[in-house]
PDB file of N, CA, C and O in Angstrom:
ATOM      1  N   MET A   1      33.966  17.783  21.074  1.00  0.00           N
ATOM      2  CA  MET A   1      33.336  16.526  21.118  1.00  0.00           C
ATOM      3  C   MET A   1      31.985  16.299  20.305  1.00  0.00           C
ATOM      4  O   MET A   1      31.036  17.052  20.525  1.00  0.00           O
ATOM      5  N   THR A   2      31.876  15.223  19.322  1.00  0.00           N
ATOM      6  CA  THR A   2      30.891  14.829  18.869  1.00  0.00           C
ATOM      7  C   THR A   2      29.707  13.832  19.785  1.00  0.00           C
ATOM      8  O   THR A   2      30.063  13.227  20.796  1.00  0.00           O
ATOM      9  N   THR A   3      28.471  13.782  19.331  1.00  0.00           N
ATOM     10  CA  THR A   3      27.678  12.647  19.839  1.00  0.00           C
ATOM     11  C   THR A   3      27.369  11.938  18.738  1.00  0.00           C
ATOM     12  O   THR A   3      27.137  12.146  17.547  1.00  0.00           O
ATOM     13  N   MET A   4      27.450  10.852  19.651  1.00  0.00           N
ATOM     14  CA  MET A   4      27.113   9.683  18.544  1.00  0.00           C
ATOM     15  C   MET A   4      25.538   9.575  18.474  1.00  0.00           C
ATOM     16  O   MET A   4      24.825   9.437  19.468  1.00  0.00           O
ATOM     17  N   GLN A   5      25.020   9.668  16.976  1.00  0.00           N
ATOM     18  CA  GLN A   5      23.577   9.293  16.841  1.00  0.00           C
ATOM     19  C   GLN A   5      23.328   7.949  16.534  1.00  0.00           C
ATOM     20  O   GLN A   5      24.239   7.383  15.930  1.00  0.00           O
ATOM     21  N   PRO A   6      22.441   7.367  16.766  1.00  0.00           N
ATOM     22  CA  PRO A   6      22.016   5.708  16.372  1.00  0.00           C
ATOM     23  C   PRO A   6      21.403   6.423  15.131  1.00  0.00           C
ATOM     24  O   PRO A   6      20.859   7.498  14.876  1.00  0.00           O
ATOM     25  N   GLU A   7      21.908   4.847  14.245  1.00  0.00           N
ATOM     26  CA  GLU A   7      21.721   4.832  12.940  1.00  0.00           C
ATOM     27  C   GLU A   7      19.901   4.664  12.786  1.00  0.00           C
ATOM     28  O   GLU A   7      19.269   3.913  13.529  1.00  0.00           O
ATOM     29  N   PRO A   8      19.272   5.477  11.735  1.00  0.00           N
ATOM     30  CA  PRO A   8      18.170   5.380  11.569  1.00  0.00           C
ATOM     31  C   PRO A   8      17.586   3.523  11.115  1.00  0.00           C
ATOM     32  O   PRO A   8      18.260   2.834  10.350  1.00  0.00           O
ATOM     33  N   GLN A   9      16.296   3.018  11.749  1.00  0.00           N
ATOM     34  CA  GLN A   9      16.171   2.266  11.945  1.00  0.00           C
ATOM     35  C   GLN A   9      15.220   1.675  10.382  1.00  0.00           C
ATOM     36  O   GLN A   9      13.993   1.717  10.288  1.00  0.00           O
ATOM     37  N   THR A  10      16.014   1.242   9.475  1.00  0.00           N
ATOM     38  CA  THR A  10      15.008   0.782   8.053  1.00  0.00           C
ATOM     39  C   THR A  10      14.394  -0.481   8.150  1.00  0.00           C
ATOM     40  O   THR A  10      14.889  -1.548   8.514  1.00  0.00           O
ATOM     41  N   GLN A  11      13.069  -0.178   7.718  1.00  0.00           N
ATOM     42  CA  GLN A  11      12.430  -1.453   7.597  1.00  0.00           C
ATOM     43  C   GLN A  11      12.713  -2.308   5.958  1.00  0.00           C
ATOM     44  O   GLN A  11      12.648  -1.797   4.841  1.00  0.00           O
ATOM     45  N   PRO A  12      13.038  -3.767   6.330  1.00  0.00           N
ATOM     46  CA  PRO A  12      13.149  -4.413   4.824  1.00  0.00           C
ATOM     47  C   PRO A  12      12.244  -4.520   3.678  1.00  0.00           C
ATOM     48  O   PRO A  12      11.136  -5.050   3.594  1.00  0.00           O
ATOM     49  N   GLU A  13      12.967  -3.894   2.803  1.00  0.00           N
ATOM     50  CA  GLU A  13      12.175  -4.043   1.766  1.00  0.00           C
ATOM     51  C   GLU A  13      10.883  -5.166   1.554  1.00  0.00           C
ATOM     52  O   GLU A  13      11.195  -6.306   1.899  1.00  0.00           O
ATOM     53  N   ILE A  14       9.901  -5.054   1.192  1.00  0.00           N
ATOM     54  CA  ILE A  14       8.695  -5.980   0.889  1.00  0.00           C
ATOM     55  C   ILE A  14       7.964  -5.894  -0.143  1.00  0.00           C
ATOM     56  O   ILE A  14       7.295  -4.993  -0.650  1.00  0.00           O
ATOM     57  N   ASP A  15       8.215  -7.120  -0.424  1.00  0.00           N
ATOM     58  CA  ASP A  15       7.201  -7.063  -2.087  1.00  0.00           C
ATOM     59  C   ASP A  15       5.777  -7.502  -2.033  1.00  0.00           C
ATOM     60  O   ASP A  15       5.273  -8.622  -2.107  1.00  0.00           O
ATOM     61  N   ILE A  16       5.282  -6.344  -1.887  1.00  0.00           N
ATOM     62  CA  ILE A  16       3.623  -6.516  -1.436  1.00  0.00           C
ATOM     63  C   ILE A  16       2.518  -7.590  -2.747  1.00  0.00           C
ATOM     64  O   ILE A  16       1.571  -8.355  -2.566  1.00  0.00           O
ATOM     65  N   GLN A  17       3.331  -7.084  -4.143  1.00  0.00           N
ATOM     66  CA  GLN A  17       2.603  -7.343  -4.958  1.00  0.00           C
ATOM     67  C   GLN A  17       2.823  -8.869  -4.899  1.00  0.00           C
ATOM     68  O   GLN A  17       1.935  -9.663  -4.587  1.00  0.00           O
ATOM     69  N   GLY A  18       4.256  -9.254  -5.271  1.00  0.00           N
ATOM     70  CA  GLY A  18       4.277 -10.890  -4.796  1.00  0.00           C
ATOM     71  C   GLY A  18       3.610 -11.456  -3.659  1.00  0.00           C
ATOM     72  O   GLY A  18       3.179 -12.609  -3.685  1.00  0.00           O
ATOM     73  N   GLU A  19       3.499 -10.685  -2.640  1.00  0.00           N
ATOM     74  CA  GLU A  19       2.546 -11.619  -1.549  1.00  0.00           C
ATOM     75  C   GLU A  19       1.153 -11.192  -1.845  1.00  0.00           C
ATOM     76  O   GLU A  19       0.723 -11.518  -0.739  1.00  0.00           O
ATOM     77  N   VAL A  20       0.030 -10.689  -2.495  1.00  0.00           N
ATOM     78  CA  VAL A  20      -0.735 -10.567  -2.904  1.00  0.00           C
ATOM     79  C   VAL A  20      -0.677 -11.688  -4.081  1.00  0.00           C
ATOM     80  O   VAL A  20      -1.502 -12.592  -3.952  1.00  0.00           O
ATOM     81  N   GLU A  21       0.016 -11.742  -4.993  1.00  0.00           N
ATOM     82  CA  GLU A  21       0.224 -12.874  -5.870  1.00  0.00           C
ATOM     83  C   GLU A  21       0.368 -14.241  -5.455  1.00  0.00           C
ATOM     84  O   GLU A  21       0.164 -15.162  -6.246  1.00  0.00           O
ATOM     85  N   ALA A  22       0.704 -14.427  -4.269  1.00  0.00           N
ATOM     86  CA  ALA A  22       0.863 -15.796  -3.277  1.00  0.00           C
ATOM     87  C   ALA A  22      -0.331 -15.892  -2.940  1.00  0.00           C
ATOM     88  O   ALA A  22      -0.940 -16.798  -3.509  1.00  0.00           O
ATOM     89  N   VAL A  23      -1.122 -15.049  -1.933  1.00  0.00           N
ATOM     90  CA  VAL A  23      -2.145 -15.240  -1.208  1.00  0.00           C
ATOM     91  C   VAL A  23      -3.052 -15.789  -2.094  1.00  0.00           C
ATOM     92  O   VAL A  23      -3.528 -16.907  -1.897  1.00  0.00           O
ATOM     93  N   LEU A  24      -3.412 -14.926  -3.312  1.00  0.00           N
ATOM     94  CA  LEU A  24      -4.574 -15.681  -4.259  1.00  0.00           C
ATOM     95  C   LEU A  24      -3.891 -16.771  -4.771  1.00  0.00           C
ATOM     96  O   LEU A  24      -4.842 -17.449  -5.162  1.00  0.00           O
ATOM     97  N   ALA A  25      -2.930 -17.384  -5.029  1.00  0.00           N
ATOM     98  CA  ALA A  25      -2.388 -18.393  -5.872  1.00  0.00           C
ATOM     99  C   ALA A  25      -3.237 -19.261  -4.789  1.00  0.00           C
ATOM    100  O   ALA A  25      -4.159 -19.955  -5.218  1.00  0.00           O
ATOM    101  N   TRP A  26      -2.931 -19.241  -3.300  1.00  0.00           N
ATOM    102  CA  TRP A  26      -2.890 -20.006  -2.369  1.00  0.00           C
ATOM    103  C   TRP A  26      -4.706 -20.504  -1.877  1.00  0.00           C
ATOM    104  O   TRP A  26      -5.267 -21.321  -1.146  1.00  0.00           O
ATOM    105  N   HIS A  27      -5.074 -19.344  -2.876  1.00  0.00           N
ATOM    106  CA  HIS A  27      -6.727 -19.347  -2.884  1.00  0.00           C
ATOM    107  C   HIS A  27      -7.264 -19.495  -4.022  1.00  0.00           C
ATOM    108  O   HIS A  27      -8.308 -18.913  -4.318  1.00  0.00           O
ATOM    109  N   ASP A  28      -6.567 -20.380  -4.917  1.00  0.00           N
ATOM    110  CA  ASP A  28      -6.977 -20.751  -6.316  1.00  0.00           C
ATOM    111  C   ASP A  28      -7.470 -19.266  -6.943  1.00  0.00           C
ATOM    112  O   ASP A  28      -8.248 -19.385  -7.889  1.00  0.00           O
ATOM    113  N   ASP A  29      -7.175 -18.057  -6.604  1.00  0.00           N
ATOM    114  CA  ASP A  29      -7.252 -16.695  -7.662  1.00  0.00           C
ATOM    115  C   ASP A  29      -9.079 -16.414  -6.931  1.00  0.00           C
ATOM    116  O   ASP A  29      -9.873 -15.786  -7.631  1.00  0.00           O
ATOM    117  N   ASP A  30      -9.466 -16.873  -5.736  1.00  0.00           N
ATOM    118  CA  ASP A  30     -10.580 -16.914  -5.098  1.00  0.00           C
ATOM    119  C   ASP A  30     -10.401 -15.672  -4.424  1.00  0.00           C
ATOM    120  O   ASP A  30      -9.708 -15.870  -3.426  1.00  0.00           O
ATOM    121  N   ALA A  31     -10.780 -14.285  -4.559  1.00  0.00           N
ATOM    122  CA  ALA A  31     -10.259 -12.869  -4.029  1.00  0.00           C
ATOM    123  C   ALA A  31     -10.911 -13.210  -2.561  1.00  0.00           C
ATOM    124  O   ALA A  31     -10.239 -13.242  -1.530  1.00  0.00           O
ATOM    125  N   LYS A  32     -12.518 -13.495  -2.631  1.00  0.00           N
ATOM    126  CA  LYS A  32     -13.195 -13.884  -1.111  1.00  0.00           C
ATOM    127  C   LYS A  32     -12.702 -14.438  -0.047  1.00  0.00           C
ATOM    128  O   LYS A  32     -12.682 -14.044   1.119  1.00  0.00           O
ATOM    129  N   ALA A  33     -12.124 -15.809  -0.753  1.00  0.00           N
ATOM    130  CA  ALA A  33     -11.678 -16.699   0.441  1.00  0.00           C
ATOM    131  C   ALA A  33     -10.289 -16.248   0.955  1.00  0.00           C
ATOM    132  O   ALA A  33     -10.032 -16.290   2.158  1.00  0.00           O
ATOM    133  N   ALA A  34      -9.319 -15.780  -0.045  1.00  0.00           N
ATOM    134  CA  ALA A  34      -8.309 -14.877   0.271  1.00  0.00           C
ATOM    135  C   ALA A  34      -8.711 -13.921   1.290  1.00  0.00           C
ATOM    136  O   ALA A  34      -8.144 -14.023   2.378  1.00  0.00           O
ATOM    137  N   ILE A  35      -9.913 -12.666   1.080  1.00  0.00           N
ATOM    138  CA  ILE A  35      -9.826 -11.850   2.123  1.00  0.00           C
ATOM    139  C   ILE A  35     -10.068 -12.515   3.425  1.00  0.00           C
ATOM    140  O   ILE A  35      -9.503 -12.293   4.495  1.00  0.00           O
ATOM    141  N   ALA A  36     -11.243 -13.587   3.084  1.00  0.00           N
ATOM    142  CA  ALA A  36     -11.488 -14.417   4.427  1.00  0.00           C
ATOM    143  C   ALA A  36     -10.370 -14.492   5.434  1.00  0.00           C
ATOM    144  O   ALA A  36     -10.314 -13.893   6.508  1.00  0.00           O
ATOM    145  N   THR A  37      -9.547 -15.270   4.952  1.00  0.00           N
ATOM    146  CA  THR A  37      -8.304 -15.992   5.279  1.00  0.00           C
ATOM    147  C   THR A  37      -7.667 -14.734   6.221  1.00  0.00           C
ATOM    148  O   THR A  37      -7.795 -14.854   7.440  1.00  0.00           O
ATOM    149  N   LEU A  38      -7.058 -13.660   5.747  1.00  0.00           N
ATOM    150  CA  LEU A  38      -6.445 -12.601   5.599  1.00  0.00           C
ATOM    151  C   LEU A  38      -7.449 -12.222   7.340  1.00  0.00           C
ATOM    152  O   LEU A  38      -6.950 -12.506   8.429  1.00  0.00           O
ATOM    153  N   LEU A  39      -8.564 -11.701   7.223  1.00  0.00           N
ATOM    154  CA  LEU A  39      -9.580 -11.460   7.967  1.00  0.00           C
ATOM    155  C   LEU A  39      -9.553 -12.492   9.781  1.00  0.00           C
ATOM    156  O   LEU A  39      -9.501 -12.250  10.987  1.00  0.00           O
ATOM    157  N   GLU A  40      -9.616 -13.450   9.011  1.00  0.00           N
ATOM    158  CA  GLU A  40      -9.461 -14.522  10.217  1.00  0.00           C
ATOM    159  C   GLU A  40      -8.070 -14.470  11.130  1.00  0.00           C
ATOM    160  O   GLU A  40      -7.984 -14.716  12.333  1.00  0.00           O
ATOM    161  N   ASP A  41      -7.084 -14.110  10.287  1.00  0.00           N
ATOM    162  CA  ASP A  41      -5.380 -14.361  10.393  1.00  0.00           C
ATOM    163  C   ASP A  41      -5.308 -12.889  11.652  1.00  0.00           C
ATOM    164  O   ASP A  41      -4.811 -12.663  12.755  1.00  0.00           O
ATOM    165  N   ASN A  42      -6.128 -12.197  10.647  1.00  0.00           N
ATOM    166  CA  ASN A  42      -5.882 -10.853  11.849  1.00  0.00           C
ATOM    167  C   ASN A  42      -6.586 -11.149  12.930  1.00  0.00           C
ATOM    168  O   ASN A  42      -5.893 -11.210  13.945  1.00  0.00           O
ATOM    169  N   ARG A  43      -8.166 -11.437  13.137  1.00  0.00           N
ATOM    170  CA  ARG A  43      -8.696 -11.446  14.619  1.00  0.00           C
ATOM    171  C   ARG A  43      -7.888 -12.309  15.295  1.00  0.00           C
ATOM    172  O   ARG A  43      -7.774 -12.230  16.518  1.00  0.00           O
ATOM    173  N   HIS A  44      -7.222 -13.252  14.541  1.00  0.00           N
ATOM    174  CA  HIS A  44      -6.228 -14.521  15.677  1.00  0.00           C
ATOM    175  C   HIS A  44      -5.209 -13.344  16.266  1.00  0.00           C
ATOM    176  O   HIS A  44      -5.172 -13.151  17.482  1.00  0.00           O
ATOM    177  N   LEU A  45      -4.363 -12.547  15.335  1.00  0.00           N
ATOM    178  CA  LEU A  45      -3.792 -12.360  15.693  1.00  0.00           C
ATOM    179  C   LEU A  45      -3.876 -10.795  16.962  1.00  0.00           C
ATOM    180  O   LEU A  45      -2.989 -10.464  17.749  1.00  0.00           O
ATOM    181  N   ARG A  46      -5.043 -10.215  16.781  1.00  0.00           N
ATOM    182  CA  ARG A  46      -5.514  -9.119  17.360  1.00  0.00           C
ATOM    183  C   ARG A  46      -5.825 -10.091  19.416  1.00  0.00           C
ATOM    184  O   ARG A  46      -5.644  -9.618  20.538  1.00  0.00           O
ATOM    185  N   ARG A  47      -6.230 -11.231  19.051  1.00  0.00           N
ATOM    186  CA  ARG A  47      -6.038 -12.430  20.278  1.00  0.00           C
ATOM    187  C   ARG A  47      -4.784 -12.420  21.018  1.00  0.00           C
ATOM    188  O   ARG A  47      -4.360 -12.135  22.138  1.00  0.00           O
ATOM    189  N   GLN A  48      -4.477 -12.751  20.167  1.00  0.00           N
ATOM    190  CA  GLN A  48      -2.865 -12.883  20.796  1.00  0.00           C
ATOM    191  C   GLN A  48      -2.684 -12.049  21.351  1.00  0.00           C
ATOM    192  O   GLN A  48      -2.529 -12.279  22.551  1.00  0.00           O
ATOM    193  N   LEU A  49      -2.567 -10.425  20.863  1.00  0.00           N
ATOM    194  CA  LEU A  49      -2.301  -9.643  21.705  1.00  0.00           C
ATOM    195  C   LEU A  49      -2.541  -9.067  22.680  1.00  0.00           C
ATOM    196  O   LEU A  49      -1.741  -8.523  23.442  1.00  0.00           O
ATOM    197  N   ALA A  50      -4.033  -9.148  22.777  1.00  0.00           N
ATOM    198  CA  ALA A  50      -4.867  -9.053  24.134  1.00  0.00           C
ATOM    199  C   ALA A  50      -4.488 -10.148  25.329  1.00  0.00           C
ATOM    200  O   ALA A  50      -4.639  -9.957  26.536  1.00  0.00           O
ATOM    201  N   LEU A  51      -3.964 -11.324  24.701  1.00  0.00           N
ATOM    202  CA  LEU A  51      -3.467 -12.208  25.519  1.00  0.00           C
ATOM    203  C   LEU A  51      -1.988 -11.951  25.971  1.00  0.00           C
ATOM    204  O   LEU A  51      -1.581 -12.235  27.098  1.00  0.00           O
ATOM    205  N   ALA A  52      -1.348 -11.480  25.146  1.00  0.00           N
ATOM    206  CA  ALA A  52       0.184 -11.193  25.629  1.00  0.00           C
ATOM    207  C   ALA A  52       0.138  -9.833  26.378  1.00  0.00           C
ATOM    208  O   ALA A  52       1.010  -9.680  27.233  1.00  0.00           O
ATOM    209  N   GLU A  53      -0.744  -8.827  26.186  1.00  0.00           N
ATOM    210  CA  GLU A  53      -1.274  -7.100  26.824  1.00  0.00           C
ATOM    211  C   GLU A  53      -1.448  -7.884  28.588  1.00  0.00           C
ATOM    212  O   GLU A  53      -0.608  -7.599  29.442  1.00  0.00           O
ATOM    213  N   PHE A  54      -2.637  -8.860  28.917  1.00  0.00           N
ATOM    214  CA  PHE A  54      -3.280  -9.653  30.229  1.00  0.00           C
ATOM    215  C   PHE A  54      -1.873 -10.104  30.692  1.00  0.00           C
ATOM    216  O   PHE A  54      -1.309  -9.508  31.610  1.00  0.00           O
ATOM    217  N   ALA A  55      -1.327 -11.121  30.078  1.00  0.00           N
ATOM    218  CA  ALA A  55      -0.211 -12.010  30.750  1.00  0.00           C
ATOM    219  C   ALA A  55       0.828 -11.263  30.977  1.00  0.00           C
ATOM    220  O   ALA A  55       1.550 -11.953  31.697  1.00  0.00           O
ATOM    221  N   GLY A  56       1.410 -10.112  30.764  1.00  0.00           N
ATOM    222  CA  GLY A  56       2.479  -9.824  30.871  1.00  0.00           C
ATOM    223  C   GLY A  56       2.108  -8.285  31.293  1.00  0.00           C
ATOM    224  O   GLY A  56       1.215  -7.556  30.862  1.00  0.00           O
ATOM    225  N   SER A  57       3.486  -7.960  32.661  1.00  0.00           N
ATOM    226  CA  SER A  57       3.106  -7.280  33.341  1.00  0.00           C
ATOM    227  C   SER A  57       4.016  -6.083  32.939  1.00  0.00           C
ATOM    228  O   SER A  57       4.958  -6.313  32.182  1.00  0.00           O
ATOM    229  N   ARG A  58       3.731  -4.431  33.534  1.00  0.00           N
ATOM    230  CA  ARG A  58       4.135  -3.505  32.823  1.00  0.00           C
ATOM    231  C   ARG A  58       5.820  -3.532  33.134  1.00  0.00           C
ATOM    232  O   ARG A  58       6.628  -3.015  32.363  1.00  0.00           O
ATOM    233  N   GLY A  59       6.146  -4.124  34.214  1.00  0.00           N
ATOM    234  CA  GLY A  59       7.641  -4.286  34.085  1.00  0.00           C
ATOM    235  C   GLY A  59       8.393  -5.329  33.700  1.00  0.00           C
ATOM    236  O   GLY A  59       9.618  -5.270  33.600  1.00  0.00           O
ATOM    237  N   PHE A  60       7.604  -6.479  33.431  1.00  0.00           N
ATOM    238  CA  PHE A  60       8.056  -6.963  32.385  1.00  0.00           C
ATOM    239  C   PHE A  60       8.355  -6.745  31.083  1.00  0.00           C
ATOM    240  O   PHE A  60       9.221  -7.424  30.531  1.00  0.00           O
ATOM    241  N   ALA A  61       7.680  -5.779  30.437  1.00  0.00           N
ATOM    242  CA  ALA A  61       7.428  -5.580  29.320  1.00  0.00           C
ATOM    243  C   ALA A  61       8.096  -3.856  29.311  1.00  0.00           C
ATOM    244  O   ALA A  61       7.757  -2.966  28.531  1.00  0.00           O
ATOM    245  N   ARG A  62       8.864  -3.784  30.148  1.00  0.00           N
ATOM    246  CA  ARG A  62       9.337  -2.686  30.920  1.00  0.00           C
ATOM    247  C   ARG A  62       8.215  -1.425  29.847  1.00  0.00           C
ATOM    248  O   ARG A  62       8.454  -1.240  28.653  1.00  0.00           O
ATOM    249  N   GLY A  63       7.592  -1.041  30.247  1.00  0.00           N
ATOM    250  CA  GLY A  63       6.625  -0.712  30.008  1.00  0.00           C
ATOM    251  C   GLY A  63       5.831  -0.650  28.336  1.00  0.00           C
ATOM    252  O   GLY A  63       5.040   0.232  28.002  1.00  0.00           O
ATOM    253  N   TRP A  64       6.171  -1.537  27.659  1.00  0.00           N
ATOM    254  CA  TRP A  64       5.377  -1.490  26.549  1.00  0.00           C
ATOM    255  C   TRP A  64       3.863  -1.831  26.534  1.00  0.00           C
ATOM    256  O   TRP A  64       3.366  -1.946  27.654  1.00  0.00           O
ATOM    257  N   ARG A  65       3.429  -1.928  25.976  1.00  0.00           N
ATOM    258  CA  ARG A  65       2.009  -2.043  25.657  1.00  0.00           C
ATOM    259  C   ARG A  65       1.798  -2.550  24.182  1.00  0.00           C
ATOM    260  O   ARG A  65       2.575  -2.051  23.368  1.00  0.00           O
ATOM    261  N   PRO A  66       0.750  -3.585  23.626  1.00  0.00           N
ATOM    262  CA  PRO A  66       0.623  -3.406  22.394  1.00  0.00           C
ATOM    263  C   PRO A  66      -0.378  -2.642  21.738  1.00  0.00           C
ATOM    264  O   PRO A  66      -1.564  -2.488  22.032  1.00  0.00           O
ATOM    265  N   ALA A  67       0.190  -2.263  20.951  1.00  0.00           N
ATOM    266  CA  ALA A  67      -0.745  -1.184  20.027  1.00  0.00           C
ATOM    267  C   ALA A  67      -1.436  -2.165  18.997  1.00  0.00           C
ATOM    268  O   ALA A  67      -0.848  -3.103  18.458  1.00  0.00           O
ATOM    269  N   TYR A  68      -3.446  -1.652  18.688  1.00  0.00           N
ATOM    270  CA  TYR A  68      -3.912  -2.884  18.091  1.00  0.00           C
ATOM    271  C   TYR A  68      -4.199  -2.012  16.703  1.00  0.00           C
ATOM    272  O   TYR A  68      -4.773  -2.694  15.854  1.00  0.00           O
ATOM    273  N   GLU A  69      -3.925  -0.672  16.307  1.00  0.00           N
ATOM    274  CA  GLU A  69      -4.073   0.196  15.377  1.00  0.00           C
ATOM    275  C   GLU A  69      -2.559   0.517  14.763  1.00  0.00           C
ATOM    276  O   GLU A  69      -1.550   0.707  15.443  1.00  0.00           O
ATOM    277  N   ARG A  70      -2.658   0.534  13.146  1.00  0.00           N
ATOM    278  CA  ARG A  70      -1.033   0.864  12.678  1.00  0.00           C
ATOM    279  C   ARG A  70      -1.159   2.635  13.356  1.00  0.00           C
ATOM    280  O   ARG A  70      -0.194   3.395  13.280  1.00  0.00           O
TER     281      ARG A  70
END
């Protein structure tokens, strides 16, 4: 009898160059403004993770805890 192995999870292909171009276009090719916006977005998402960690119990999240670093 053979054991069934789960199929590996694959990440969808991400067009980083296209995203970079879109961010720069949104900011009229102002790289400093684009970086500032991305840093603010990052700060906001980290705060949201902190709130989720505080609000969700370990039992509710089945032991999951947010990771702040990649």
